[in-house]
MDTraj code that builds the backbone (N, CA, C; nanometers):
import mdtraj as md
import numpy as np

residues = "UNK UNK UNK UNK UNK UNK UNK UNK UNK UNK UNK UNK UNK UNK UNK UNK UNK UNK UNK UNK UNK UNK UNK UNK UNK UNK UNK UNK UNK UNK UNK UNK UNK UNK UNK UNK UNK UNK UNK UNK UNK UNK UNK UNK UNK UNK UNK UNK UNK UNK UNK UNK UNK UNK UNK UNK UNK UNK UNK UNK UNK UNK UNK UNK UNK UNK UNK UNK UNK UNK UNK UNK UNK UNK UNK UNK UNK UNK UNK UNK UNK UNK UNK UNK UNK UNK UNK UNK UNK UNK UNK UNK UNK UNK UNK UNK UNK UNK UNK UNK UNK UNK UNK UNK UNK UNK UNK UNK UNK UNK UNK UNK UNK UNK UNK UNK UNK UNK UNK UNK UNK UNK UNK UNK UNK UNK UNK UNK UNK UNK UNK UNK UNK UNK UNK UNK UNK UNK UNK UNK UNK UNK UNK UNK UNK UNK UNK UNK UNK UNK UNK UNK UNK UNK UNK UNK UNK UNK UNK UNK UNK UNK UNK UNK UNK UNK UNK UNK UNK UNK UNK UNK UNK UNK UNK UNK UNK UNK UNK UNK UNK UNK UNK UNK UNK UNK UNK UNK UNK UNK UNK UNK UNK UNK UNK UNK UNK UNK UNK UNK UNK UNK UNK UNK UNK UNK UNK UNK UNK UNK UNK".split()
xyz = np.array([
    [0.5411, -0.6860, -0.8546],
    [0.6064, -0.8066, -0.8072],
    [0.5919, -0.8162, -0.6558],
    [0.5641, -0.9354, -0.6061],
    [0.5515, -0.9584, -0.4634],
    [0.6857, -1.0002, -0.4060],
    [0.7238, -0.9409, -0.2957],
    [0.8527, -0.9672, -0.2340],
    [0.8310, -1.0366, -0.1003],
    [0.9049, -1.1469, -0.0763],
    [0.8968, -1.2166, 0.0506],
    [0.9900, -1.1496, 0.1507],
    [0.9346, -1.1114, 0.2648],
    [1.0107, -1.0352, 0.3634],
    [0.9939, -1.0956, 0.5018],
    [1.1012, -1.0868, 0.5790],
    [1.0987, -1.1315, 0.7175],
    [1.1079, -1.0092, 0.8084],
    [1.0232, -1.0051, 0.9103],
    [1.0168, -0.8905, 1.0006],
    [1.1175, -0.9081, 1.1127],
    [1.1908, -0.8001, 1.1424],
    [1.2896, -0.8034, 1.2496],
    [1.2702, -0.6900, 1.3474],
    [1.3595, -0.6811, 1.4421],
    [1.3494, -0.5817, 1.5491],
    [1.3719, -0.4384, 1.5013],
    [1.4310, -0.4225, 1.3850],
    [1.4588, -0.2879, 1.3336],
    [1.3543, -0.2428, 1.2323],
    [1.2437, -0.3170, 1.2254],
    [1.1318, -0.2826, 1.1385],
    [1.0199, -0.2199, 1.2205],
    [0.9477, -0.1273, 1.1589],
    [0.8331, -0.0645, 1.2237],
    [0.7175, -0.0607, 1.1236],
    [0.5980, -0.0824, 1.1740],
    [0.4762, -0.0794, 1.0925],
    [0.4078, 0.0548, 1.1163],
    [0.3969, 0.1358, 1.0107],
    [0.3349, 0.2671, 1.0178],
    [0.1933, 0.2573, 0.9613],
    [0.0949, 0.2742, 1.0479],
    [-0.0466, 0.2660, 1.0102],
    [-0.0984, 0.4084, 0.9961],
    [-0.1388, 0.4442, 0.8742],
    [-0.1673, 0.5833, 0.8414],
    [-0.3175, 0.6125, 0.8455],
    [-0.3567, 0.7007, 0.9355],
    [-0.4868, 0.7699, 0.9355],
    [-0.6074, 0.6766, 0.9231],
    [-0.6098, 0.5727, 1.0018],
    [-0.7241, 0.4814, 0.9997],
    [-0.8308, 0.5363, 1.0958],
    [-0.8975, 0.6410, 1.0491],
    [-0.9897, 0.7201, 1.1301],
    [-1.1313, 0.7145, 1.0731],
    [-1.2286, 0.7442, 1.1580],
    [-1.3683, 0.7315, 1.1178],
    [-1.4036, 0.8185, 0.9982],
    [-1.3510, 0.9397, 0.9910],
    [-1.3870, 1.0284, 0.8803],
    [-1.3350, 0.9801, 0.7460],
    [-1.2374, 0.8911, 0.7455],
    [-1.1837, 0.8379, 0.6210],
    [-1.2477, 0.7039, 0.5824],
    [-1.3422, 0.6587, 0.6617],
    [-1.4108, 0.5330, 0.6348],
    [-1.5555, 0.5609, 0.5946],
    [-1.6239, 0.4647, 0.5317],
    [-1.7626, 0.4874, 0.4885],
    [-1.8483, 0.5457, 0.5995],
    [-1.9221, 0.6522, 0.5639],
    [-2.0026, 0.7246, 0.6613],
    [-1.9332, 0.8468, 0.7168],
    [-1.8026, 0.8593, 0.6928],
    [-1.7254, 0.9737, 0.7404],
    [-1.7332, 1.0911, 0.6451],
    [-1.6830, 1.2053, 0.6890],
    [-1.6920, 1.3280, 0.6103],
    [-1.6030, 1.3282, 0.4871],
    [-1.4983, 1.2479, 0.4871],
    [-1.4082, 1.2377, 0.3714],
    [-1.3783, 1.0896, 0.3488],
    [-1.4841, 1.0161, 0.3234],
    [-1.4747, 0.8698, 0.3171],
    [-1.3929, 0.8238, 0.1974],
    [-1.2977, 0.7389, 0.2233],
    [-1.2221, 0.6704, 0.1187],
    [-1.3027, 0.5469, 0.0790],
    [-1.3354, 0.5308, -0.0487],
    [-1.4158, 0.4153, -0.0884],
    [-1.3576, 0.2837, -0.0365],
    [-1.4407, 0.2085, 0.0337],
    [-1.4046, 0.0773, 0.0887],
    [-1.2903, 0.0871, 0.1890],
    [-1.2739, 0.2049, 0.2491],
    [-1.1654, 0.2234, 0.3440],
    [-1.1726, 0.1310, 0.4630],
    [-1.2942, 0.0964, 0.5032],
    [-1.3105, 0.0077, 0.6195],
    [-1.2574, -0.1322, 0.5940],
    [-1.2421, -0.1698, 0.4667],
    [-1.1947, -0.3051, 0.4354],
    [-1.0536, -0.3316, 0.4858],
    [-0.9752, -0.2265, 0.5041],
    [-0.8359, -0.2479, 0.5443],
    [-0.8217, -0.2719, 0.6945],
    [-0.9259, -0.2433, 0.7722],
    [-0.9128, -0.2535, 0.9177],
    [-0.8746, -0.3943, 0.9625],
    [-0.9489, -0.4986, 0.9221],
    [-0.9078, -0.6325, 0.9661],
    [-0.7732, -0.6751, 0.9091],
    [-0.7406, -0.6292, 0.7891],
    [-0.6100, -0.6618, 0.7309],
    [-0.4977, -0.6020, 0.8146],
    [-0.5150, -0.4770, 0.8527],
    [-0.4115, -0.4091, 0.9311],
    [-0.4030, -0.4668, 1.0715],
    [-0.5164, -0.5006, 1.1308],
    [-0.5132, -0.5683, 1.2617],
    [-0.4299, -0.6954, 1.2549],
    [-0.4499, -0.7722, 1.1485],
    [-0.3746, -0.8964, 1.1340],
    [-0.2267, -0.8726, 1.1085],
    [-0.1973, -0.7769, 1.0215],
    [-0.0575, -0.7449, 0.9933],
    [0.0150, -0.6979, 1.1186],
    [-0.0522, -0.6192, 1.1995],
    [0.0120, -0.5608, 1.3178],
    [0.0604, -0.6667, 1.4154],
    [-0.0042, -0.7821, 1.4155],
    [0.0388, -0.8881, 1.5075],
    [0.1747, -0.9444, 1.4702],
    [0.2194, -0.9177, 1.3490],
    [0.3490, -0.9672, 1.3033],
    [0.4638, -0.8729, 1.3394],
    [0.4291, -0.7529, 1.3877],
    [0.5303, -0.6525, 1.4175],
    [0.5398, -0.6291, 1.5673],
    [0.6612, -0.6207, 1.6160],
    [0.6827, -0.5822, 1.7550],
    [0.6593, -0.4330, 1.7741],
    [0.6853, -0.3550, 1.6671],
    [0.6815, -0.2092, 1.6776],
    [0.5801, -0.1528, 1.5781],
    [0.4848, -0.0752, 1.6296],
    [0.3803, -0.0151, 1.5467],
    [0.3642, 0.1313, 1.5856],
    [0.3516, 0.2164, 1.4830],
    [0.3210, 0.3580, 1.5018],
    [0.1919, 0.3881, 1.4263],
    [0.1014, 0.4610, 1.4899],
    [-0.0233, 0.5039, 1.4274],
    [-0.0168, 0.6540, 1.4010],
    [-0.0725, 0.6987, 1.2885],
    [-0.0868, 0.8429, 1.2668],
    [-0.2342, 0.8805, 1.2748],
    [-0.2567, 1.0073, 1.3072],
    [-0.3931, 1.0574, 1.3257],
    [-0.4007, 1.2002, 1.2735],
    [-0.4804, 1.2210, 1.1689],
    [-0.5077, 1.3567, 1.1222],
    [-0.5795, 1.4304, 1.2348],
    [-0.5398, 1.5546, 1.2635],
    [-0.5866, 1.6207, 1.3861],
    [-0.5992, 1.7709, 1.3607],
    [-0.7054, 1.8077, 1.2854],
    [-0.7201, 1.9452, 1.2395],
    [-0.7994, 2.0307, 1.3385],
    [-0.7595, 2.1562, 1.3569],
    [-0.8440, 2.2508, 1.4298],
    [-0.9623, 2.2930, 1.3428],
    [-1.0679, 2.3408, 1.4061],
    [-1.1792, 2.3960, 1.3296],
    [-1.1294, 2.5144, 1.2477],
    [-1.1862, 2.5302, 1.1273],
    [-1.1456, 2.6403, 1.0407],
    [-1.0112, 2.6207, 0.9750],
    [-0.9675, 2.4964, 0.9619],
    [-0.8372, 2.4687, 0.9008],
    [-0.8326, 2.5208, 0.7576],
    [-0.7139, 2.5653, 0.7153],
    [-0.6969, 2.6229, 0.5823],
    [-0.7349, 2.5269, 0.4706],
    [-0.7246, 2.3981, 0.4937],
    [-0.7534, 2.2993, 0.3893],
    [-0.9018, 2.2718, 0.3734],
    [-0.9874, 2.3288, 0.4590],
    [-1.1305, 2.3028, 0.4522],
    [-1.1962, 2.3986, 0.3528],
    [-1.2770, 2.3451, 0.2625],
    [-1.3510, 2.4291, 0.1684],
    [-1.4392, 2.5290, 0.2419],
    [-1.4933, 2.4877, 0.3554],
    [-1.5826, 2.5755, 0.4317],
    [-1.5113, 2.7003, 0.4846],
    [-1.3801, 2.6928, 0.4955],
    [-1.3041, 2.8080, 0.5440],
    [-1.2901, 2.9171, 0.4386],
    [-1.3248, 2.8838, 0.3123],
    [-1.3052, 2.9780, 0.2014],
    [-1.4344, 3.0042, 0.1241],
    [-1.5453, 2.9434, 0.1669],
    [-1.6705, 2.9585, 0.0937],
    [-1.6673, 2.8970, -0.0436],
    [-1.5878, 2.7895, -0.0589],
    [-1.5726, 2.7244, -0.1883],
    [-1.6277, 2.5827, -0.1843],
    [-1.6319, 2.5184, -0.3003],
    [-1.6816, 2.3827, -0.3117],
    [-1.5736, 2.2818, -0.2747],
    [-1.6182, 2.1668, -0.2267],
    [-1.5241, 2.0593, -0.1977],
    [-1.4439, 2.0239, -0.3231],
    [-1.3140, 2.0029, -0.3047],
    [-1.2204, 1.9560, -0.4065],
    [-1.1801, 2.0641, -0.5078],
    [-1.2264, 2.1867, -0.4888],
    [-1.1648, 2.2974, -0.5617],
    [-1.0229, 2.3148, -0.5091],
    [-0.9443, 2.3944, -0.5791],
    [-0.8071, 2.4205, -0.5344],
    [-0.7852, 2.5699, -0.5174],
    [-0.6919, 2.6029, -0.4286],
    [-0.6474, 2.7404, -0.4107],
    [-0.4947, 2.7401, -0.4057],
    [-0.4367, 2.8550, -0.4272],
    [-0.2926, 2.8709, -0.4126],
    [-0.2626, 2.9200, -0.2711],
    [-0.1707, 2.8511, -0.2059],
    [-0.1268, 2.8908, -0.0722],
    [0.0251, 2.9065, -0.0752],
    [0.0832, 2.9401, 0.0363],
    [0.2260, 2.9720, 0.0387],
    [0.3140, 2.8558, -0.0040],
    [0.2675, 2.7331, 0.0127],
    [0.3499, 2.6165, -0.0199],
    [0.3064, 2.5457, -0.1480],
    [0.2133, 2.6051, -0.2226],
    [0.1736, 2.5447, -0.3496],
    [0.0237, 2.5372, -0.3650],
    [-0.0226, 2.4375, -0.4387],
    [-0.1649, 2.4182, -0.4639],
    [-0.2268, 2.3368, -0.3508],
    [-0.3370, 2.3858, -0.2983],
    [-0.4064, 2.3183, -0.1884],
    [-0.5438, 2.2706, -0.2350],
    [-0.5680, 2.1412, -0.2274],
    [-0.7020, 2.0888, -0.2496],
    [-0.7874, 2.1224, -0.1285],
    [-0.9094, 2.1658, -0.1513],
    [-1.0007, 2.2021, -0.0435],
    [-1.0915, 2.0837, -0.0113],
    [-1.0789, 2.0368, 0.1092],
    [-1.1475, 1.9149, 0.1519],
    [-1.2745, 1.9471, 0.2312],
    [-1.3661, 1.8527, 0.2392],
    [-1.4720, 1.8669, 0.3393],
    [-1.4089, 1.8735, 0.4792],
    [-1.4751, 1.9396, 0.5710],
    [-1.4265, 1.9394, 0.7094],
    [-1.4110, 1.7942, 0.7540],
    [-1.2946, 1.7612, 0.8071],
    [-1.2710, 1.6221, 0.8454],
    [-1.1688, 1.6160, 0.9580],
    [-1.1773, 1.5101, 1.0359],
    [-1.0812, 1.4828, 1.1430],
    [-1.0579, 1.6059, 1.2302],
    [-1.1680, 1.6712, 1.2669],
    [-1.1599, 1.7881, 1.3539],
    [-1.1328, 1.7410, 1.4964],
    [-1.0408, 1.8064, 1.5600],
    [-0.9960, 1.7661, 1.6930],
    [-1.1128, 1.7422, 1.7881],
    [-1.1055, 1.6312, 1.8611],
    [-1.2017, 1.5958, 1.9658],
    [-1.3414, 1.5660, 1.9122],
    [-1.3501, 1.5267, 1.7835],
    [-1.4778, 1.4826, 1.7284],
    [-1.4711, 1.3329, 1.7005],
    [-1.5889, 1.2723, 1.6826],
    [-1.5947, 1.1292, 1.6542],
    [-1.5255, 1.0959, 1.5225],
    [-1.5324, 1.1886, 1.4265],
    [-1.4687, 1.1637, 1.2977],
    [-1.3183, 1.1558, 1.3055],
    [-1.2592, 1.2247, 1.4027],
    [-1.1139, 1.2226, 1.4192],
    [-1.0651, 1.0991, 1.4929],
    [-1.1547, 1.0293, 1.5577],
    [-1.1150, 0.9118, 1.6374],
    [-1.0668, 0.7992, 1.5470],
    [-0.9766, 0.7201, 1.5988],
    [-0.9352, 0.5997, 1.5272],
    [-1.0539, 0.5057, 1.5135],
    [-1.0548, 0.4291, 1.4049],
    [-1.1680, 0.3407, 1.3760],
    [-1.1950, 0.2481, 1.4942],
    [-1.3225, 0.2311, 1.5257],
    [-1.3613, 0.1535, 1.6437],
    [-1.3086, 0.0104, 1.6411],
    [-1.2932, -0.0446, 1.5219],
    [-1.2513, -0.1842, 1.5111],
    [-1.1006, -0.1999, 1.4939],
    [-1.0288, -0.0897, 1.4927],
    [-0.8829, -0.0980, 1.4893],
    [-0.8352, -0.1466, 1.6260],
    [-0.7632, -0.2560, 1.6260],
    [-0.7212, -0.3161, 1.7540],
    [-0.5728, -0.3480, 1.7474],
    [-0.4928, -0.2520, 1.7926],
    [-0.3469, -0.2692, 1.7967],
    [-0.3010, -0.2219, 1.9347],
    [-0.3268, -0.2999, 2.0374],
    [-0.2978, -0.2533, 2.1732],
    [-0.1499, -0.2313, 2.2008],
    [-0.0623, -0.2916, 2.1203],
    [0.0810, -0.2769, 2.1451],
    [0.1428, -0.1608, 2.0672],
    [0.0592, -0.0793, 1.9999],
    [0.1133, 0.0388, 1.9304],
    [0.1877, 0.1267, 2.0299],
    [0.3051, 0.1730, 1.9899],
    [0.3945, 0.2445, 2.0813],
    [0.3837, 0.3962, 2.0698],
    [0.3251, 0.4453, 1.9610],
    [0.3149, 0.5898, 1.9408],
    [0.1937, 0.6196, 1.8550],
    [0.1170, 0.7219, 1.8940],
    [0.0145, 0.7807, 1.8078],
    [0.0623, 0.9210, 1.7730],
    [0.0949, 0.9419, 1.6462],
    [0.1489, 1.0698, 1.6001],
    [0.0377, 1.1507, 1.5348],
    [0.0094, 1.2678, 1.5904],
    [-0.0924, 1.3551, 1.5346],
    [-0.0286, 1.4564, 1.4390],
    [-0.0980, 1.4838, 1.3313],
    [-0.0473, 1.5742, 1.2284],
    [-0.1613, 1.6611, 1.1767],
    [-0.1252, 1.7724, 1.1123],
    [-0.2259, 1.8607, 1.0557],
    [-0.2888, 1.9544, 1.1557],
    [-0.2246, 1.9729, 1.2700],
    [-0.2834, 2.0586, 1.3728],
    [-0.2430, 2.2050, 1.3599],
    [-0.1515, 2.2378, 1.2682],
    [-0.1230, 2.3785, 1.2387],
    [-0.2319, 2.4313, 1.1445],
    [-0.3009, 2.5349, 1.1845],
    [-0.4191, 2.5829, 1.1122],
    [-0.3881, 2.6224, 0.9678],
    [-0.2685, 2.6733, 0.9423],
    [-0.2364, 2.7281, 0.8104],
    [-0.1568, 2.6330, 0.7220],
    [-0.1367, 2.5086, 0.7662],
    [-0.0584, 2.4129, 0.6869],
    [-0.1301, 2.2783, 0.6867],
    [-0.1534, 2.2238, 0.5687],
    [-0.2080, 2.0883, 0.5619],
    [-0.0946, 1.9895, 0.5829],
    [-0.1290, 1.8657, 0.6090],
    [-0.0257, 1.7658, 0.6379],
    [-0.0721, 1.6298, 0.5904],
    [-0.0144, 1.5834, 0.4794],
    [-0.0430, 1.4484, 0.4313],
    [0.0594, 1.3494, 0.4879],
    [0.1844, 1.3854, 0.4817],
    [0.2923, 1.2956, 0.5220],
    [0.2994, 1.2810, 0.6737],
    [0.3406, 1.1634, 0.7174],
    [0.3678, 1.1410, 0.8596],
    [0.5000, 1.2039, 0.9019],
    [0.5794, 1.2510, 0.8063],
    [0.7129, 1.3022, 0.8351],
    [0.7222, 1.4544, 0.8254],
    [0.6517, 1.5140, 0.7296],
    [0.6579, 1.6588, 0.7092],
    [0.5196, 1.7132, 0.6785],
    [0.4932, 1.8350, 0.7252],
    [0.3740, 1.9056, 0.6833],
    [0.3936, 1.9484, 0.5372],
    [0.2860, 1.9948, 0.4741],
    [0.2905, 2.0184, 0.3305],
    [0.3762, 2.1369, 0.2878],
    [0.4220, 2.2176, 0.3838],
    [0.5168, 2.3225, 0.3461],
    [0.6565, 2.2664, 0.3243],
    [0.6745, 2.1375, 0.3551],
    [0.8001, 2.0646, 0.3372],
    [0.9106, 2.1157, 0.4284],
    [0.8772, 2.2013, 0.5255],
    [0.9739, 2.2546, 0.6201],
    [0.9437, 2.2111, 0.7632],
    [0.8167, 2.1981, 0.7936],
    [0.7739, 2.1687, 0.9299],
    [0.7728, 2.0176, 0.9523],
    [0.8687, 1.9705, 1.0301],
    [0.8805, 1.8264, 1.0567],
    [0.7848, 1.7843, 1.1675],
    [0.7360, 1.6634, 1.1582],
    [0.6496, 1.6086, 1.2639],
    [0.7306, 1.5493, 1.3789],
    [0.8591, 1.5239, 1.3542],
    [0.9441, 1.4598, 1.4546],
    [0.9532, 1.3092, 1.4400],
    [0.8799, 1.2532, 1.3424],
    [0.8790, 1.1078, 1.3298],
    [1.0150, 1.0528, 1.2887],
    [1.0866, 1.1215, 1.1997],
    [1.2183, 1.0729, 1.1575],
    [1.3111, 1.0579, 1.2767],
    [1.3157, 1.1588, 1.3616],
    [1.4016, 1.1524, 1.4793],
    [1.3619, 1.0405, 1.5739],
    [1.2321, 1.0239, 1.5923],
    [1.1835, 0.9160, 1.6784],
    [1.2289, 0.7798, 1.6261],
    [1.2101, 0.7577, 1.4956],
    [1.2470, 0.6282, 1.4385],
    [1.3971, 0.6044, 1.4473],
    [1.4759, 0.7075, 1.4231],
    [1.6216, 0.6920, 1.4317],
    [1.6656, 0.6651, 1.5754],
    [1.6085, 0.7383, 1.6695],
    [1.6431, 0.7167, 1.8106],
    [1.6107, 0.5741, 1.8547],
    [1.5045, 0.5183, 1.7975],
    [1.4650, 0.3818, 1.8324],
    [1.5460, 0.2772, 1.7553],
    [1.6233, 0.3199, 1.6572],
    [1.7080, 0.2277, 1.5822],
    [1.6395, 0.1566, 1.4677],
    [1.5251, 0.2072, 1.4236],
    [1.4536, 0.1440, 1.3127],
    [1.5179, 0.1828, 1.1791],
    [1.5204, 0.0885, 1.0877],
    [1.5806, 0.1141, 0.9568],
    [1.4848, 0.0883, 0.8407],
    [1.3770, 0.0166, 0.8681],
    [1.2815, -0.0141, 0.7601],
    [1.1401, 0.0144, 0.8085],
    [1.0630, 0.0803, 0.7207],
    [0.9266, 0.1210, 0.7526],
    [0.8296, 0.0517, 0.6579],
    [0.7384, -0.0241, 0.7150],
    [0.6275, -0.0824, 0.6405],
    [0.5072, 0.0103, 0.6580],
    [0.4374, 0.0404, 0.5486],
    [0.3310, 0.1398, 0.5536],
    [0.2022, 0.0837, 0.4953],
    [0.0905, 0.1114, 0.5642],
    [-0.0425, 0.0771, 0.5144],
    [-0.1413, 0.1776, 0.5706],
    [-0.2603, 0.1860, 0.5106],
    [-0.3633, 0.2732, 0.5643],
    [-0.4341, 0.3536, 0.4578],
    [-0.4752, 0.4753, 0.4955],
    [-0.5589, 0.5602, 0.4124],
    [-0.4982, 0.7007, 0.4026],
    [-0.5075, 0.7598, 0.2892],
    [-0.5433, 0.7012, 0.1624],
    [-0.4154, 0.6777, 0.0829],
    [-0.4163, 0.5748, 0.0008],
    [-0.2957, 0.5343, -0.0708],
    [-0.2381, 0.6474, -0.1557],
    [-0.3268, 0.7258, -0.2196],
    [-0.2808, 0.8272, -0.3136],
    [-0.2515, 0.9619, -0.2485],
    [-0.2696, 0.9711, -0.1180],
    [-0.2357, 1.0952, -0.0481],
    [-0.1436, 1.0662, 0.0703],
    [-0.1993, 1.0397, 0.1854],
    [-0.1167, 1.0334, 0.3069],
    [-0.0217, 0.9137, 0.3074],
    [-0.0630, 0.8004, 0.2543],
    [0.0281, 0.6863, 0.2446],
    [0.1406, 0.7185, 0.1474],
    [0.1046, 0.7708, 0.0331],
    [0.2039, 0.8020, -0.0703],
    [0.3061, 0.9045, -0.0210],
    [0.2588, 1.0148, 0.0354],
    [0.3505, 1.1174, 0.0836],
    [0.4404, 1.0617, 0.1942],
    [0.3831, 0.9821, 0.2825],
    [0.4616, 0.9242, 0.3920],
    [0.5682, 0.8293, 0.3386],
    [0.5328, 0.7497, 0.2389],
    [0.6287, 0.6553, 0.1803],
    [0.7439, 0.7284, 0.1133],
    [0.7108, 0.8308, 0.0373],
    [0.8149, 0.9066, -0.0321],
    [0.9077, 0.9757, 0.0677],
    [0.8492, 1.0322, 0.1714],
    [0.9319, 1.1014, 0.2698],
    [1.0152, 1.0045, 0.3525],
    [0.9604, 0.8890, 0.3845],
    [1.0389, 0.7887, 0.4576],
    [1.1605, 0.7480, 0.3761],
    [1.1410, 0.7277, 0.2470],
    [1.2527, 0.6927, 0.1600],
    [1.3524, 0.8078, 0.1512],
    [1.3013, 0.9293, 0.1394],
    [1.3873, 1.0482, 0.1312],
    [1.4684, 1.0664, 0.2596],
    [1.4123, 1.0244, 0.3723],
    [1.4803, 1.0353, 0.5007],
    [1.5805, 0.9227, 0.5242],
    [1.5908, 0.8312, 0.4291],
    [1.6934, 0.7279, 0.4369],
    [1.6480, 0.5935, 0.4887],
    [1.5180, 0.5771, 0.5094],
    [1.4666, 0.4483, 0.5547],
    [1.4353, 0.3594, 0.4348],
    [1.4534, 0.2306, 0.4519],
    [1.3990, 0.1364, 0.3557],
    [1.2474, 0.1360, 0.3737],
    [1.1752, 0.1238, 0.2629],
    [1.0297, 0.1405, 0.2677],
    [0.9602, 0.0261, 0.1946],
    [0.8557, -0.0251, 0.2567],
    [0.7681, -0.1229, 0.1930],
    [0.6248, -0.0733, 0.2095],
    [0.5554, -0.0516, 0.0987],
    [0.4142, -0.0154, 0.1020],
    [0.3321, -0.1424, 0.0837],
    [0.2462, -0.1711, 0.1792],
    [0.1623, -0.2917, 0.1723],
    [0.0329, -0.2518, 0.1024],
    [0.0348, -0.2589, -0.0280],
    [-0.0717, -0.2012, -0.1101],
    [-0.2073, -0.2656, -0.0828],
    [-0.2092, -0.3958, -0.0554],
    [-0.3361, -0.4639, -0.0295],
    [-0.4061, -0.4097, 0.0943],
    [-0.3321, -0.3453, 0.1836],
    [-0.3898, -0.2897, 0.3061],
    [-0.4021, -0.1380, 0.2964],
    [-0.4226, -0.0878, 0.1738],
    [-0.4463, 0.0540, 0.1480],
    [-0.5688, 0.0666, 0.0570],
    [-0.6299, 0.1831, 0.0602],
    [-0.7349, 0.2192, -0.0348],
    [-0.7117, 0.3631, -0.0770],
    [-0.7604, 0.3992, -0.1974],
    [-0.7336, 0.5303, -0.2561],
    [-0.8578, 0.6183, -0.2596],
    [-0.8354, 0.7499, -0.2518],
    [-0.9422, 0.8458, -0.2771],
    [-0.9694, 0.8545, -0.4263],
    [-0.8614, 0.8598, -0.5056],
    [-0.8699, 0.8599, -0.6522],
    [-0.9559, 0.9749, -0.7037],
    [-0.9104, 1.0981, -0.6814],
    [-0.9839, 1.2147, -0.7290],
    [-0.9758, 1.2312, -0.8803],
    [-0.8802, 1.1682, -0.9435],
    [-0.8674, 1.1799, -1.0881],
    [-0.7308, 1.2317, -1.1277],
    [-0.6881, 1.1945, -1.2456],
    [-0.5538, 1.2276, -1.2921],
    [-0.5341, 1.3774, -1.3134],
    [-0.6418, 1.4522, -1.3372],
    [-0.6249, 1.5947, -1.3679],
    [-0.5916, 1.6768, -1.2448],
    [-0.6077, 1.6202, -1.1241],
    [-0.5777, 1.6955, -1.0032],
    [-0.4282, 1.7240, -0.9935],
    [-0.3924, 1.8401, -0.9452],
    [-0.2531, 1.8800, -0.9297],
    [-0.2088, 1.8552, -0.7871],
    [-0.0956, 1.7918, -0.7706],
    [-0.0405, 1.7652, -0.6397],
    [0.0754, 1.8598, -0.6151],
    [0.0665, 1.9388, -0.5090],
    [0.1747, 2.0302, -0.4761],
    [0.2984, 1.9520, -0.4363],
    [0.4124, 1.9945, -0.4860],
    [0.5456, 1.9497, -0.4451],
    [0.5808, 1.8121, -0.4991],
    [0.4961, 1.7126, -0.4772],
    [0.5347, 1.5746, -0.5047],
    [0.5141, 1.5372, -0.6508],
    [0.5999, 1.4513, -0.6991],
    [0.5865, 1.3878, -0.8281],
    [0.5204, 1.2515, -0.8069],
    [0.4842, 1.1785, -0.9156],
    [0.4219, 1.0480, -0.8975],
    [0.5053, 0.9563, -0.8093],
    [0.4366, 0.8692, -0.7377],
    [0.5050, 0.7824, -0.6409],
    [0.6187, 0.7070, -0.7075],
    [0.7322, 0.7101, -0.6440],
    [0.8498, 0.6426, -0.6961],
    [0.8336, 0.4909, -0.6842],
    [0.9296, 0.4182, -0.7360],
    [0.9178, 0.2727, -0.7461],
    [0.9428, 0.2079, -0.6107],
    [0.8448, 0.2140, -0.5263],
    [0.8527, 0.1475, -0.3961],
    [0.7905, 0.0095, -0.4075],
    [0.8405, -0.0880, -0.3293],
    [0.7794, -0.2207, -0.3348],
    [0.6337, -0.2121, -0.2906],
    [0.5370, -0.2431, -0.3795],
    [0.3978, -0.2210, -0.3449],
    [0.3340, -0.3311, -0.2621],
    [0.3878, -0.4508, -0.2689],
    [0.3246, -0.5627, -0.1994],
    [0.4312, -0.6482, -0.1319],
    [0.3904, -0.7154, -0.0265],
    [0.4866, -0.7985, 0.0443],
    [0.4175, -0.9158, 0.1107],
    [0.4772, -1.0348, 0.0991],
    [0.4392, -1.1488, 0.1819],
    [0.5249, -1.1419, 0.3060],
    [0.4617, -1.1295, 0.4222],
    [0.5351, -1.1020, 0.5451],
    [0.5392, -1.2243, 0.6343],
    [0.6602, -1.2587, 0.6748],
    [0.6790, -1.3620, 0.7765],
    [0.7548, -1.2993, 0.8921],
    [0.7650, -1.3714, 1.0012],
    [0.8307, -1.3156, 1.1179],
    [0.9107, -1.4242, 1.1890],
    [1.0258, -1.3798, 1.2491],
    [1.1030, -1.4748, 1.3277],
    [1.0784, -1.4560, 1.4761],
    [0.9787, -1.3727, 1.5107],
    [0.9506, -1.3504, 1.6518],
    [0.9001, -1.4787, 1.7177],
])
top = md.Topology()
chain = top.add_chain()
for i, resn in enumerate(residues, 1):
    res = top.add_residue(resn, chain, resSeq=i)
    for name in ("N", "CA", "C"):
        top.add_atom(name, md.element.get_by_symbol(name[0]), res)
traj = md.Trajectory(xyz[None], top)
């Protein structure tokens, strides 16, 4: 169901991991991931407040298949559960880690980097995958007085999903703008550590603004 929503001063637009490595030609390309860039650029103009996230892994990160001599998308057991092994991606200070060249949100107020702890992967914008290590985003949003988080970006079935669930768990109202997301879609047989299937969050929204 589509919900008509009006944007206010206590709303924030969270743009998740719109980086070169997650777009076609990148090391962990989300199919048609580049299609969301113009959509998100347009949506961002409706919000006074925007936060961007950026996957920011050190070389040799635990989540990289190359760190274990294994194949991409195999799984291993780690201290916090099952870890999918990814191609090397979003390595700090590389072109793949950079935000997409066509992403244009000059009024974004924060770029939050995540996944920089070598031994912990990080899908959510709020918590690393050990579910103990906070990114600080919840505190930032509360200090700023935000109460509702609109979320879009890459990938819908990983970083967007985890961020949406955690935002709701942290007490924020959440709207996922599904049309401005794309999925990796590894398949139903894959095991996701910690999280259950995405809860009933509003998937789509017609957005207006009183600004």
